[in-house]
VOSEFI-219447 format. One record per atom (N, C-alpha, C, CB): x, y, z. Coordinates in steps of 0.05 Angstrom, whole numbers, plus 32768, in hexadecimal, padded with zeros to 4 digits. Glycine has a CB too. Example, Ala and Ser with C-alpha at 12.3 -4.5 7.8 and 13.67 -1.06 7.14 Angstrom:
81087F8E809C;80F67FA6809C;81087FBE809C;80E27FA780B5;81017FD3808E;81117FEB808F;81028001809D;811A7FF48072;
This chain:
849B849688D9;8487848188DA;846B848C88D6;8489847188F4;846884A788D8;844E84B388D4;843E84B688EE;843E84A388C1;844784A88903;843A84AB891D;844E84A08932;841F849B891F;844884A4894B;845A849C8961;845F847E8960;844F84A5897C;847884768961;847E84598961;8471844B8978;849D84558962;846F8459898F;8464844C89A7;8448844189A2;8462846189BD;8439844D8990;841D8445898B;841A84338972;840C845D8988;8430842C8965;842E841B894E;842583FF8957;84498419893E;841283F38949;840983D88951;841C83C28949;83ED83D38945;841D83AE895A;842B83958955;8417837E8953;8441838F896B;84208367894A;840E8350894A;8406834A8966;841C8338893C;83EE8340896A;83E583398985;83D6834F8993;83FC83308996;83D283668986;83C2837B8992;83D2838F89A2;83AE837089A2;83EC838B89A5;83FC839E89B4;840783B489A2;8414839089C1;840F83CA89AF;841F83DE89A1;843C83DA89A9;841483FC89A8;844E83E9899D;846A83E889A4;846C83EC89C3;847B83FD8995;8460840189CD;8463840889E9;845583F489FB;8458842389EE;843D83EC89F5;842F83D98A06;843E83BE8A08;841283D389FD;844B83B689F2;845B839D89F2;847283A08A05;8464839689D5;848083B68A03;849883BB8A14;849083BB8A31;84A683D58A0C;847B83CA8A38;847283CC8A54;846A83B08A5E;845B83E08A57;845A83A28A4F;845283878A57;846A83758A5B;843E837B8A42;847D83768A49;849583668A4B;84A4836B8A65;84A7836A8A33;84A883858A6B;84B6838C8A84;84A783838A9C;84BB83AB8A85;848D83878A9C;847D837E8AB3;847E83608AB6;846083878AB0;847C83518AA0;847D83348AA1;8499832B8AAB;847983298A85;84AD833A8AA6;84C883338AAF;84CD833A8ACC;84DD83428A9E;84B983478AD9;84BC834D8AF5;84C783688AFC;84CC83398B02;84C9837A8AE8;84D283958AED;84BC83A38AFE;84D883A58AD2;84C483AE8B15;84B083B88B27;84A883D58B22;84BA83B68B43;84B783E48B13;84B084008B0E;84B784078AF1;84C084138B21;84A284068AE0;84A6840C8AC4;849F84298AC0;849483F98AB2;84B284388AB5;84AF84548AB0;84B184598A92;84C584668ABF;849D84668A87;849C846C8A6A;84A1848A8A67;848184638A5D;84B684918A58;84BC84AD8A53;84AF84B48A38;84DA84B38A53;849E84C88A38;849184D18A1F;849884EE8A19;847284CE8A22;849784F48A00;849D850F89F7;8489851789E1;84BA851189EC;8491851389C8;847F851A89B2;8466850889B4;848E85158997;844F851489AF;8435850689B1;843084FA89CD;843384F0899C;843A850889E1;843884FE89FD;841C84F68A05;844385128A10;8408850789FF;83EC85018A07;83E284E889FA;83DA85198A01;83E884E589E0;83DE84CE89D1;83EB84B489DC;83E584D189B3;840484B689E1;8413849E89EC;840984988A08;843184A389EC;840584AC8A19;83FB84A88A34;83DF849B8A32;83F984C28A43;83CE84A48A20;83B384998A1D;83B5847B8A15;83A384A98A08;83C884748A04;83CB845889FB;83D384468A12;83DF845689E4;83E484508A24;83EC84418A3C;83D5843D8A4E;8404844F8A4B;83C684538A53;83AE84518A64;839A843E8A58;83A2846D8A68;839584408A3E;8381842F8A31;838984128A33;837E84378A14;83A2840C8A33;83AC83F08A35;83AB83E68A52;83C883EE8A29;83A683F88A65;83A583F18A81;83C083E88A8C;839183DB8A84;83D583F38A82;83F083EB8A8B;83F983FA8AA3;840483EF8A74;840783EC8AB4;841283F88ACD;842E84038AC6;841483E38AE4;842E841D8AC0;8448842A8ABA;844584478AC1;844F84278A9C;845B84538ACA;845B84708AD0;8464847E8AB7;846E84768AE8;845684948AB1;845D84A48A9A;846B84BE8AA3;844384AB8A8A;848084C48A94;849084DC8A99;849184EB8A7F;84AC84D58AA5;848A85058A80;848C85158A68;84A885228A67;8476852B8A67;84B5851E8A50;84CF852B8A4B;84CA85448A3A;84E385178A3E;84C9855C8A45;84C485738A35;84DB85798A21;84BF858B8A47;84F2856D8A25;850985728A14;850E855B8A01;852285778A25;84F9854C89FA;84FD853489E9;850B853B89CE;84E2852789E3;8508855389C5;8514855A89AC;8532855D89AD;8508857589A2;853D855A89C5;855A855B89C9;8567854089C7;8561856789E4;8557852B89C1;8563851189BC;855D84FD89D2;8580851389B9;856584E489CD;856084CD89DF;856B84D189FB;856B84B489D3;858384DD89FC;858F84E18A17;857D84F18A29;85AA84EF8A14;856F85058A1E;855E85158A2F;854785048A3B;8552852D8A1F;853E84F18A2C;852984DF8A36;853484CC8A4B;851D84CE8A20;854D84C28A47;855A84B18A5B;855C84C08A75;857584A78A51;856684D98A73;856984E98A8C;854F84EF8A99;857785048A85;853A84F48A8A;851F84F98A95;851684E08AA5;850B85008A7F;851B84C88A9A;851484B08AA8;852584AB8AC0;851784988A95;853F84B08ABE;855084AD8AD6;854884C08AEC;856E84B28ACE;854084D88AE5;853884EB8AFA;852084E18B0A;853285068AED;851084D18AFE;84F884C68B0C;84FF84AD8B1C;84E384BE8AF7;8511849C8B12;851784838B20;852E84858B34;851D846E8B0C;853E849A8B32;8556849C8B43;854E84A48B5F;856A84B18B37;854C84908B71;854584958B8D;8552847F8B9E;852684948B90;855384838BB8;8560846F8BC9;855384538BC4;855E84768BE6;8565843F8BC3;855B84248BBF;855C841B8BA2;853F84218BC9;855F842D8B8F;856184268B73;857E84208B6D;8555843C8B60;858484088B63;859F84008B5D;85A784058B40;85A383E38B64;859384048B2E;859984068B12;857F840C8B03;85A583EB8B07;858284128AE9;856B84188AD8;856D84078ABF;856884368AD2;855783FB8AB6;855583EE8A9C;854C84038A88;854183D68A9D;855984048A71;855284188A5D;854D84098A43;8568842D8A5A;853784108A35;853384068A1B;8526841B8A0A;852183EC8A1B;8526841789F0;851A842A89DD;8500842089D3;852E842F89C6;84EE843289CC;84D4842989C2;84D6841A89A8;84C2844189BF;84EB841F8999;84ED8411897F;84FB83F68981;84FD8422896C;84FD83EB899A;850783D0899E;84F183C189AF;852383CF89AE;84D983BC89A2;84C383B289B1;84C1839489B3;84AA83BC89A4;84D3838589A6;84CF836889A4;84E0835889B7;84D583608988;84ED836489CA;84FE835689DD;84EC834589EF;850E836A89EE;84F6832E89F8;84E6831C8A09;84EA83228A26;84EE82FF8A02;84D783198A36;84D9831B8A53;84F1830B8A5E;84BF83128A61;84F782F58A51;850F82E58A59;852882F58A56;851182CB8A48;852A83058A41;854283158A3D;8544832B8A53;854183238A22;852E83388A59;852D834C8A6E;8536833F8A88;851183598A71;852B83288A8F;8533831A8AA8;855183138AA8;852283018AAB;855B830A8A91;857783038A8F;858A831B8A94;857D82F78A73;858283328A8A;8592834A8A8E;859283528AAC;858683628A7D;857B83518AB8;857983578AD5;858983438AE6;855B83588ADE;858683298ADF;859483148AEE;85B383178AEB;858C82F88AE4;85BC831F8AD3;85D883238ACF;85E2833A8AE0;85DE832A8AB1;85D3834F8AE2;85DB83658AF3;85DC835D8B11;85C7837D8AF0;85C8834E8B1A;85C883458B36;85E083338B3C;85AD83378B3C;85E883248B28;85FE83118B2C;8619831F8B2A;85FC82FA8B17;861C83328B17;8637833D8B12;863A83598B1C;863B833D8AF4;862583688B20;862583858B27;863583958B12;863283888B42;8635838B8AF9;8642839A8AE3;863483B58AE1;8641838B8AC8;864383CA8ADA;863883E58AD8;862583E88AC0;864E83F98AD5;862A83D88AAB;861883D78A94;861383BA8A8D;862583E78A7B;85FA83B38A8A;85F383988A81;85E2839B8A67;85E383888A97;85E9838B8A53;85DB838D8A3A;85DC83728A2B;85E783A38A28;85C6836C8A1C;85C683548A0C;85DB835789F6;85AA834F8A00;85E9834289EF;85FC834289D9;85F8832989C8;8619834489E4;85FE832C89AF;85FE8316899C;8614831D8987;85E28311898F;862B8310898A;864183178978;86498334897E;86398314895A;86498345896A;86518361896E;863883738973;8660836B8956;862083678974;860883778979;8603837A8996;85F08369896B;85F98392899D;85F1839889B9;85D3839F89B7;860183AF89C5;85C3839489CA;85A7839889C8;859B83A589E1;8599837E89C5;858183A289E3;857183AD89F9;856283988A08;855E83C389EE;855B839C8A20;855F83B58A30;857C83B78A3A;854C83B68A47;858383CF8A40;859D83D68A4B;859983DB8A69;85AA83EF8A3D;85AA83D08A7A;85A883D68A97;85C083E68A9E;85A683BB8AA7;85BB83FC8AAD;85D0840F8AB5;85D084118AD3;85CD842A8AA7;85E7840C8ADF;85E9840F8AFC;85E5842D8B04;860584058B06;85DA84308B1C;85D5844B8B26;85ED845D8B27;85C884498B42;860584528B2B;861D84628B2D;862384708B12;863584518B35;861684678AFC;861A84748AE2;8605848A8ADC;861A845F8ACC;85F1848C8AED;85DC84A18AE8;85E984BD8AE5;85C884A08AFF;85FB84C58AF6;860784E08AF3;861584E38AD8;861A84E68B09;862384CE8ACF;863184CF8AB5;861E84D28A9E;864384B68AB1;860784C48AA0;85F384C78A8B;85E784E38A8B;85DC84B28A8F;85E284EE8AA3;85D785098AA5;85EB851E8A99;85D185118AC2;860585188A9C;8619852B8A93;862385268A76;8631852A8AA5;861985118A69;8621850A8A4E;861A85208A3A;861584EF8A46;862985208A25;862485338A0F;860A852B8A01;863B853489FB;85F7853D89FF;85DD853689F2;85E1852B89D5;85CC854E89F0;85F3853589C6;85F7852C89AB;8603851089AA;860A853F899C;8612850889BD;861E84EE89BE;860C84D989CB;863984EE89CD;85FA84E389DC;85E784D189E9;85F484C089FF;85DA84C089D5;85E884A98A05;85F184978A1A;860784858A11;85D984878A24;860B848289F7;861E846E89ED;863A847089F8;8620847089CF;8646848889FA;8661848A8A05;866384808A22;866B84A78A04;864E84868A32;864E847D8A4E;864B845E8A4F;8636848A8A5E;863984548A3F;863584378A3E;864E84298A35;861D842F8A2B;865A84328A1F;867384258A15;868A84278A29;867B843289FA;868C843D8A37;86A284408A4A;869F842D8A62;86A3845D8A54;868784248A68;868384148A7F;867983F78A79;866F84218A91;867783F18A60;867083D68A58;868783C38A60;866A83D48A39;867F83AA8A65;869383968A6D;868A837A8A65;869883978A8C;869D83688A65;8697834C8A5E;868283418A72;86B0833B8A5E;868483498A8B;8671833F8A9F;865583488A99;867A83498ABB;865283608A8D;8637836A8A88;862D83658A6C;863783888A8C;863E835B8A5A;863583548A3F;862B83378A40;864B83588A29;861183348A3F;8605831A8A42;85FB830F8A27;85ED831B8A57;860582F78A1F;85FC82EC8A06;85DE82E58A07;860C82D28A00;85CF82F189F4;85B282ED89F3;85AB82E689D6;85A2830689FD;859C82D189D1;859582C989B6;857A82D589AE;859382AB89B5;856C82E289BF;855282EE89B9;8555830489A4;854582FA89D2;854D82FF898B;854F83128976;8540832C897C;85458307895B;852B832A898C;851B83418994;852C835689A3;8504833989A5;8541834E89AF;8553836189BE;8563837289AB;8566835189D0;8564836B8991;85758379897E;856583868967;858983668972;854B83808966;853B838A8950;853283A78956;85228378894B;853D83B98947;853883D6894B;852783DF8933;855283E7894D;850E83E58937;84FC83EB8921;84FB840A891E;84DF83E08926;850A8413890A;850D84308907;84FE843B88EF;852A84378904;84F8842B88DB;84EC843588C2;84D2842788BD;84FF843088AB;84C2843488AB;84A9842888A3;84AD840D8896;849A843B888F;84C2840A8886;84C883F18879;84CE83DB888E;84E183F48866;84DE83E188A2;84E483CD88B7;84CA83C688C6;84F983D888CB;84BA83DA88CC;84A183D588D9;848F83C288C9;849383EF88DF;848C83C888AF;847B83B7889E;8486839B889D;847983C38882;84A08398889C;84AD837D889B;84A5836D88B4;84CB83808899;84A7837988CB;84A2836A88E4;8484836588E8;84AC837988FC;8473837788DE;8457837288E0;844F835C88CC;8447838C88DB;845A835D88B4;8454834A889F;845E832E88A6;846083538885;8476832C88B1;8481831188B6;847A830788D2;849F831288B3;846D831888E2;8467831088FD;847E8318890F;846282F28900;847883238926;848E832B8938;849D83138942;8483833D894F;84B58318894A;84C783028953;84CC83048971;84E283048944;84B9830E8980;84BE8313899D;84C582FA89AC;84A6831F89A9;84BC82E389A4;84C382CB89B3;84D882BA89A5;84AB82BB89B7;84E382C4898F;84F682B4897F;850E82AA898F;84FF82C48968;851782BA89A2;852F82B189B0;852A82AB89CE;854482C689AE;851182AA89D6;850C82A689F3;8519828D89FD;84EE82A589F8;852682908A13;853282798A20;854D82728A15;852082628A1E;8556827F8A00;8570827A89F4;8583828F89FB;856E827789D5;859682898A0C;85AA829D8A14;85C582918A11;85A682A68A31;
């Protein structure tokens, strides 16, 4: 993309990261942790400039893949009283606060080990992982990432039908980014539709 995805602008004056943090805060998430690696200072400055209430954690091993960032985040949030962790990627910035709330509510209702938005065969974000899976994530193969742990513990109780397209839009390329900026982001397209 030529620069950190976290700092890419979206319509409405937000960046990918500021949109995600604001969405989680709006949804009532009480402890938002942002794991940074490449361009950590620049990303931290963007969070500070936006005045967002989030804790920043530097992952010195970010070059080892996404799993290393998940583990860095878990190491910060794993303490007595924490039942689960919500996990999302910076390249999925358009999810709605309603979707985040629905994932948390599903967990509270079912206590499923993994809760994730689903639409047909698609699985989206955010992903909620019960604390009992934290050791399995820490022990996972770096090359395989979190997917084998998530797939092994996914269940019908935790797969929640969500119509919010923002939960499934993964902006990985410059072309995808230009498309969403040109057509307007779809962050509210599925709000309230579950």
